[in-house]
C-alpha positions in Angstrom: 78.7 94.5 87.8 76.7 91.5 87.2 79.6 89.4 85.8 81.7 89.9 89.0 79.9 87.7 91.5 79.3 85.0 88.8 82.8 85.2 87.8 84.2 84.8 91.0 81.8 82.2 92.2 81.9 83.4 95.7 78.5 85.0 96.1 75.1 84.6 94.4 73.7 87.5 92.6 71.1 88.2 95.2 73.5 87.9 98.4 75.7 90.8 97.7 74.6 93.9 99.8 75.9 96.8 97.8 74.9 99.2 100.5 77.2 97.5 102.9 80.1 97.6 100.3 79.5 101.2 99.8 79.7 101.8 103.6 82.8 99.9 103.9 84.3 101.9 100.9 83.4 105.2 102.9 85.0 103.8 105.9 88.2 102.9 104.1 88.3 106.3 102.3 87.8 108.1 105.7 90.6 106.2 107.2 92.8 107.0 104.4 92.1 110.6 104.6 93.1 110.5 108.3 96.4 108.9 107.3 96.8 111.4 104.7 96.2 114.2 107.1 98.9 112.8 109.3 101.3 112.5 106.7 100.8 116.2 105.9 101.1 117.3 109.6 104.4 115.4 109.8 105.7 117.0 106.5 106.0 114.1 104.2 103.4 115.3 101.7 104.2 118.9 101.5 106.8 120.8 99.6 109.9 122.1 101.4 109.1 125.8 100.5 105.7 125.4 102.2 105.5 127.1 105.7 105.5 124.5 108.4 102.5 126.0 110.4 100.4 125.8 107.1 101.1 122.1 106.7 100.1 121.4 110.2 96.9 123.3 109.9 95.9 121.7 106.5 96.9 118.4 107.7 94.7 118.8 111.0 91.8 119.9 108.7 92.1 116.8 106.6 92.4 114.5 109.5 89.5 115.9 111.3 87.3 115.7 108.2 88.4 112.1 107.7 87.7 111.4 111.4 84.3 113.1 111.0 83.2 111.1 107.9 84.3 107.9 109.6 82.3 108.5 112.8 79.2 109.5 110.6 79.5 106.4 108.4 80.2 104.2 111.3 77.1 105.2 113.2 75.0 105.2 110.1 75.9 101.7 109.4 74.9 100.5 112.8 71.5 101.8 112.5 
């Protein structure tokens, strides 16, 4: 990863805070999980022969897990 900051010329080697990059990655992945949960609940990402109630249940679980991870990561970032 050392070549990336010097290659781009945007930041010095000591200026990049990898912990903040990791926190933003967690926030982005959590938001993506919430979007996937919504798409499963709507029925876009489930097979047609899959029962509708199971799709709603699995989508809600994925959405709630993504929301939980987002909230935990957000408040951990502000500490």
